[in-house]
N, C-alpha and C positions, 0 to 999 in steps of 0.2 A: 585321624589326626588333621589332615589338611581342611577337612571342614570346621573342624574346632579353631583352628588359626584363623581361618577367613570370618568366622565369627567373633572372635576375640578383635581382629583387627577392624572389623566395622565398630564393634563398642568403643574401640579406641577413637574414631574417625567422629562418631557420634558425642563421645564425652570432649573431644576437642572443639568441634563447632558449638557445642552447647557452652562451652566455656568461652570460647569467642563471642557466643551472640551475648552472653551475661555482661561481658568487659563492654563491648559497644553500647548495650542498653544502658549500663551505668553512666557511661559518659553522656550519652544523649539527655539523660534524666539531669547530670550535673549542669550541662549547659543549659538547660530548659530553665532549671531553676536559677541560675544566675542569669537569666535574660539574655543569654547568647543565642538567640532564636536561629540565625543563620547559621552557627556552627551545632545547634541541636537539630535542626532541619537534617543538615549533611548526615548525622548519625541515624536519625530516625528513618532516614531514606535508606541507608544500608540494610537497615532491619526488615523495612516493608518490601524491598525489592529484590534482596538477597546478594547485593553488589559485592559486600565482602566476606559474607559466610558461603557463599554459593547454593544457599538454599532460599529459595523464593517461599517456604512456609517456614514456621517456627522448629528449630530442630526437635525432635521427638527425643526426650531423654529419656532412654531404656532403665536406668536405675530406680526411676520414681514409677507412678502410676498415672502420669499426666494423659488426661482423656482427649479425644478429639475436639470435644466442647472448649476445654480449656485453652487447647491450641488456638482454636478459631477465635475465642473471648480475647486472647493475646495479641494475635494479629488485629483484630479490629481496634485495640487499643492503641498499637503502635501507628495505625492508620490515623487515627484520631491526633494523636499528639504530633503526627507529621503535618496534619493538616493545621493545626494550631501554630506550631511553628513559623509555616509559611505566612500563616495569616498576620502573626505578630510582628514577623519580618517584613509585611506589607508585600509580599509575594503573593497577590491575589489569584493570579493565573495557575499557579501551582497549588494553592490551597483549595482553590474550587474542586479540583481533581480531586482530592482526597476527602475531601467533605461529601462529596458525591458518592465516592466508595463507602463511606459511614453511613450516609442517609439510606442507601440503597441495601444496606444488609438487613438481615431478618431480625438482629439483635440491635438495631439502631436505637431501641427505646433506652437502652443503657446510657446514651448520650443525647440527652435532650436538647441542649442548646446548638446542637450541630446543625439542625435546620436553619435556626438564627444565623450563625456564621457562615453557612453556605448561602443564604440569601443575602447577606452583606458582601461577599466574595463576587456573586454575580453581579449585584449592584456595581460594584468597582469595575467590572470588566463589560459594564453596559448592556447586560443581559435583562433590561429592567422587567419585563412580563415575567420571564422565569423569577427572578428575585421575590417579585411580588406574592408570587405562587406560594414559594417556597417560607417566604414570611406570615402569609396568611394562616398557611396549615400550623406554623408553629404558634402563632397566638392562638388559634383554635384549641391546641392540644396542650399547651405548657400550664403549669399550675404553681409553678414554684414562685421565685422573687419577681415582684413586681416591675423591679428597675430592668428586667429583660423583657417584659412584655411592653414596657415603655420603650425601650431601644426599638424594638421590630415595629410599633407603631411609627416611630420616627422614620424610620428607614423605610417603610412603605409609603409614606409622603414623600419622601426625598425620592423617590424611584418614579412617582406620578411627576413631581416638580421637574426632574431631569428629563423625561420623554416630552414634556412641553418645550423645555429649554432646547433639547436638542431640533427640534422641529424649527422653533423660532429663532434661529440664529441670526447674527448681524455680518454685515459684510465687513470682514476683517482678513487681516493677514497674519498668521502665527508662524512663526520659524523657529525650528530649534538651532541655538547657535551652533557653529561648526566648530572643530579643533581650530586654535588650542583650548577655547573656552570650555567646551566639553570634552572630555575623556572618559575612559571607564572609572568608575566609582561615582561617588558623588560630587557635584558640581553646583552651587547654588548661593543665594544672598550675594547679588552683583550689585554695587553703586557705581555711579560714573560722576566725572567732572571733566569736561571735554573729552580730551583724547586720553584719558586717564581712567583704569577701571581697577576695582578691587572686588574680591568674590572670594568664597570658601570652596574648598576642594579636598578629597582624599588622595589626591593624584601622588606619585613619586615617592611613595611608602607602603610598607609591606604590613604595617600594622593598622591599617585603616584609619589611622588619626585624621583629624579634621585641621587643616592648615588656612591661612589667609595668603591670598596670591594677588600680585600687583602684575598689570600689565598696559602697555601703551601702545594703542591701537592695535595691531595684530600681531605686535611683538609676543614671543613666548613667555608666558606668565612665571615670574619670580617669587618665590615662596619668601615670604616677610619674617625674620627671625626677632623673637623677643627677649629679653631678659626679666627674669625676675621671679621665675616660677620652676626653677632648675631644681627645687626639692620634690617637685611632684613629678611622679612617673606616669608616662603617657597623657601629656596635657594635651586637649583639644583646644583649638583657637577659631572662632567664626565670628560671622556676621558682623563685619566692619562697617563702621559708619563715623564722616567725618564732617568737621565744620566747614564753614564756606571758604575760610580762609587756609585750610589743611595743616593747622598748627596742630590739632588734636583730634585723636583717633580713639573711638569708644569701640570695646570688642567684649566679646563672651569667652569666657575661659571655663571649661569643664574637664572632668575626669569622672572615673568609676572607681566608687570605695566598696567593694565588694560587687554586689548587685546594685547599688546606689549611686545614682548620678547626683554630683556636687558641683554647681554653676554659679558662677559670679560675672558681674559686670566689671570690667578693667579700662584704664586708661592710660593712653600713652602718648607722647610729643615728639615730633620729629627734628632734630636739629642736623648740624653741619657732620654729626659723626654717626647718622642714623638714628633708630628710635630708642627712645628712652627706656630704662626699665619699666615694667609693667607695674602700675598703681592701683591696687583694688579700690574700688569705691567705698565709701564709708557706709557703714550699716543703715543708712537713711534707704538706701537702694537695696545692698546687699543685706538684708536682714537675716539674723541669725536662725538657722534651723529651716531656712527656706532657700529657692533657687531663683536667682535673676539671670534673664538670657534676653536677647536679641535687641540690643540698643539701638536707638535710633535719634541721632541728634539733629535739631534744627540748623538751618543754614547760619543764622545768627550766633549759635554756639550758647544759647540762652536756656534752651529746653532740651529734656532728655524723655523721650518715650521708649518703654521696654515692657517686657511681660516678667510675669513673678507668680509664683503659687503661694505668695506668701499670706500670712493669715490678715483678714480685712478685706478679702476678695469675694467674689461671686461663688468660687469653686473652680478648681482646674487651676490653669493659667490665666490669668487676666492683663489686660491693660491698663499699665500705670504711667504717670508721667512726673516730673520734676523739673524744679527750678534750678537752674545752676548759676554759682557765682563767678565771680571773675576768673577765678583758678581753674574753673570746669568741675566744682564739686557741686554734689546734690544738697539742696538745701530744706527739701520736703518731698513728699511721695505721696500722690492722690491718684487713688483709684478711679478709672474713668465711669465707674457708675455702672448699674444695671441695665441701662439703655443700651451701653455697649459691650458689657460684658455678660456673660453666661454662665452657668452652671458647669459647663464643659469648659474646653481649652480654647482661649482666644491669645493669638501670638501675632509676632512679627509686624508691629506698627510702623506706618509710614505717615508722616504729617508734612502736608505743604500749607506754609504759613500764610499765603497769599489769598490762597481760596479758603483756610480753615477747614481743611477736607485730611481727614484721617482715613487711610486704607488700611485694612488688617485682614487676618485670616483667622475663621472662627469654623468649630465644629458644633457649636450650640444652636445655630438657626438651621431653618429649612433651608436646604441647597443642594448639590447635584451630588455631594457624597464625600466623606474625608474633610478636608480643609478648604473652606472656599473663602475667596476675596469677598470683602462687604465694605461700604463706605460710609462714612457717617460727617456731618459737618456740624461745627461748634457754631450755635446761634447765641451769642450773649451769654456766654457759658453752660450753654446748653447743648448735650450731643443730640442730633435729629436720629430717629428712628435707623438703624443701619438697612442700607440696601444692596441685595445680592447684585454682584456684576455681570451674573448671568453667562449662559455659554457663548462664546467659547473660552472667556477670559477663565470660567472654571471648568472641570472637568469631573468625572465619577471619582476621581484620585485626589490626591492633595496638591492644592496650589497655595503656594506663598510666597513672601519676600517680594512684594509690590515695589517697584521703584521707577516712579516717572522718569521718561526720560528729559535731562535737562534743555535738550536742543530741539525736540521735535514734541508739541502739545497733542499729537494725535498718537504716541508710541509709548511703550513703557516695557522694562525688564520683569521678568516673574521667573519662579522655580516652580517644578511641577515633576510628578514622577508619572504622568500621563502616557510617556511611552517609554517607560523602565519597569523591568520587573523589582527592582529593587532600590532605585536610589533616586532623588531630584536632580533635575537637569535645567540648563538656563535657557530661556527661551524669550523671545521679543513678540510682543504683539502689537499690531499697528492698525487702527481704525482707518478704512479706507476715506478717501475726501467723498463728499457726496455733495451734491447741489440742491437746496430747497429753495424755489422761485415760484413766482405766481403774479397773478393781476387782482387787484383791489377796485371794487365798483360800489357805486351807490346802489344799495337794494330796491328803491323805487325807482330812479331813472334807468339805472342798469349802465350809466354812465362812468367811465373810468375815473377815479379820485386821484389827485396829485397830492403831493405834501402830507400824506399820511407816514407818521411815526411806526415803522416796523421793528420789533425787538426780538430777537431770538432767545430764548432761555434754555439752560438745562433744566428740564422740568421737574428732575428729580433734587436737584440743589437749589433751584433757583438761580444759580449764577448766570450771568449775561454773557453771552457768546458773540453777539453782534448786534449792531444797530444801523438801520439804513431809513431813507426815506422816499417814498414815490414820486417818480417824476411824473411829467404830462399824460404820459402813456398809463400811468396806474402801477406799473410794474415794480416788482422787488427781486432779490436774489441775494443768497448766499452760500458760499461755499465753506463747508466745514467737515467736523469728523463724524462719521456715521456712529454715534453713541446711542444707547437703546431708546431714549425719548427726549422729546425738546416742545417746547411750547412757543407758538407764535403770539405776540400780542400787536395789534393794530390800534391807533391812538390818533385822534383828530378832534381838533374843536368843533362842537356842532354835532358830533356823531358818538354813539355809543361804542366806549371801548370794548374789544373784541379778543377774546383769546382763543385760539386752536392747539390742541394736542395733538402730538404726532408720534405715534409708535413705529419705530423704525426696524423692530424685530420681523424677521423672514423675508425682508426685502434682499431681492437680488440684485437690482439696479441699482445706479448712483444719482438718479434725477428724481427729485420728487415735486411735483407741481400742487400748488394751493392755492387755489383760486378764492375768491371769498368777497362778500359785499356788507358794507356797513350801513346801519340804519342811522338815519339822520333824528334829531328830536330838536323841539323848542321848548322852553320851560314852560308850563301851564299849557301848552297845546296838547290836546287828547290824541293818542294812538290807537288805532282800533286793534283788536286783537283777534284774529282769525280762528274760527273752530271750536269756540267755547260754547260748547252745546248742552241742552237741559232736556229732560222729558217735561211735557206738558205739565203746568202747575208744580214742579218741582225744582228745588235749587240743588240737588245733589248732583254732582260732576259726573258727566259719562266719561268712560275710558279713554273718547277719541279728544277730549278737551285738555288732556294729561300733558302731551307731548307741546301744545300751545304754551301751557303753564310753565313747563320746564325750560323753554325759552328765556322767559321773563326771570326765572330763577338763573339762568346763565349770566343776562345782563346784569342783573344786581351784583352777583358775584364778582363780574369784571368791572363793575362801576362802583365800588363801595362807597363813595362817597353821595350818591343820590338817594332822593327820598321820593316815593311814588304815592298816588293814590289810584287804587285800582276800583272802578267803577261799573255798574251794571245797569242796563237801560231797557225799557219794555216799549211795546207798541199801546196805542191807545186803548185797546179793549179792556174793559174792568175797570172797575173804580181806581180813583187816584190813590186812595189809602191800601187798598190792597197791591196796587202795583208798586207802591214805594216798599210795602213790606217784603214784596217777592223779590225785588231787584237788591234790596239790601242783603236778604238772605243768600242771594247767587254772588253776589259779589264778597261776603264773607267766606263762601266756601271756598273761592279762588284764594283769598287770602290766607284763609286756614292751610291749604295745600301749601304755598309757598313758604309759610313760615315753618310747616314741618320739614320742609328741604333744608333748615338750617339759615334762613333770614330773619333778622332781627325783626321784632314786631315793631320797635320803634321806627323802621325805615317804611312801611307801608299801612296804608289806611284804607277801609273799605268803605265805599259810598254807593249807596242805590238812590239812583233818581226817578225811578220809575218811567211815568211817561211824559215827564216834565222837558226833558231837552230831546226833543227828536231831530233826527238827522236830515230827514228828509219828511215830507208831507204823508200822512197815513192813509190819504184817500186823493183819489182825482179832483181835478176841479168841479166838475160835477155833481160831486159830492158820493159818487160810488166807490167802494172798499178798493184798496190798491195794494193784494197781498204779497207783492215784491217789496215795496217801501216798507210795509209795516216789517218784513223780515230783515231791512237792513237796519230798522230802527232796536230791534230786538238785540242788542250789541252789548260786548263787554269791551272797555278801554282802559289804558292807562295813561297817567300823565307824570310828567316829571314837575313835581313842586318846586323843588330846589335843591341845590348841592348842599351838603353839609358844610 
């Protein structure tokens, strides 16, 4: 009887454990289906580790015929769902652990995407070589939807790009902002005017709702209250943006309707009695059936940039812009186009009117992973190809909400989860000051040149950074921010303009010395080109000649107003007709090469003079052959004919 009672009690415990397991599993699945991935991860973790049931393995249900294989299969499923929950919650550290458990299992083939997502998590955790290995294994074995193979290929490209970026970092200072800016939870999308700050945070509430906060200098941030959406339960407010006079604030308001997010852009004005009731912008911006988020209003209050997943975009969220009337209402909505937008998400626009520079975050271009910052310039109504801001502005995780410090051209604010397992936090990035200096001399005399105009340009945007003129010593100097790339331009009458490109990546010091020489010229006076060599009786360029011709290409690119004649000469051996033909063919081979490098054929002419224009006598005074002089006469020259 005692044994029977013990057995009966054991059955009771197993029944209770299994019932508890089923209940927790049902909760986990429900939260996952509702896209509440944080809560889903909590429940799946209980099942995978046995924290609530006290069982590290799936309870064996004695009333059925549950096999050990089925129990193992169930456990693997729970591990995979736990990994998925962590990944979709963007906790890549924990997700990596559980994907590793799945891909290491003998039955991993049941989850063919596990290697892909494992690789994504390894990339996010900066384990690039391991990520590449997992992703390559995935692409070699996966025969399913092409979309996943394309994603894996993109992630592999991202890993290689990120490896290069982490090596070639810039001399910058990045700081996570201290409390009271960053506290537990999400803190992001900071804007600033003078000593006043506005940002979004999930602090001070148990519902994890996003609210907008205001702070002055280091004072404790105060949550702003808005009227007008009381009928919506659990409303989130985020991403505030002001016009220069701070009369009007634009913000995003959003809530969950089941598992779906409904987001719109609102406007409110500040008066003596606080903020006015929120006014939802018209359907020009808040198009029916779509979401509009992340507003950014220009300083003059006349233009609004925002992100939307509305019809007419390139896919996912796109960057859009609207003109605003005197009352702050949108009058149109224009997609930034396929140069800026991708088939993936493009979000969080910032626009500087003075430089016409758009900075935004995208998942669609090659980057370091997640959202990366890109910049594009508006040139006569056309956007330039977006340029990745690189590491360390970008990281292997999400980087969003760029905002230039209005008081410091070398600093900006941004939001990133690079130091978090779940949430965005506020950071500052300051490019360290560096000095670019040097001396300019004459290429022929080696003497220093005064009066040279020296311009320093951002080589990516073409934006002028500084201009100076050399003194009697030929020296110049700039102190500026250590951005990724600059271009120096040297200009003086009677000399060819010269450009020098400077890549500052991987530099640790803050002094860069660039000495250079300028080549003088006189219109219609020939200039010899050294090292243009041919085989005997041939007009085909030898490899060592290419470098000298590349220098001519550089001169013509830097001096777009000049036209030149490129001429070839021979010594006196051979007939006049033969030498004219040979020299013409040799001159033409040089011109053909230069044209192949993008120089317009209208700017350059080939001319062969044969032996008609010797530089020096081909023989000694006594009539003996002079091999040295004949070598000098076998030359190639270019002559500036005129300026356009």
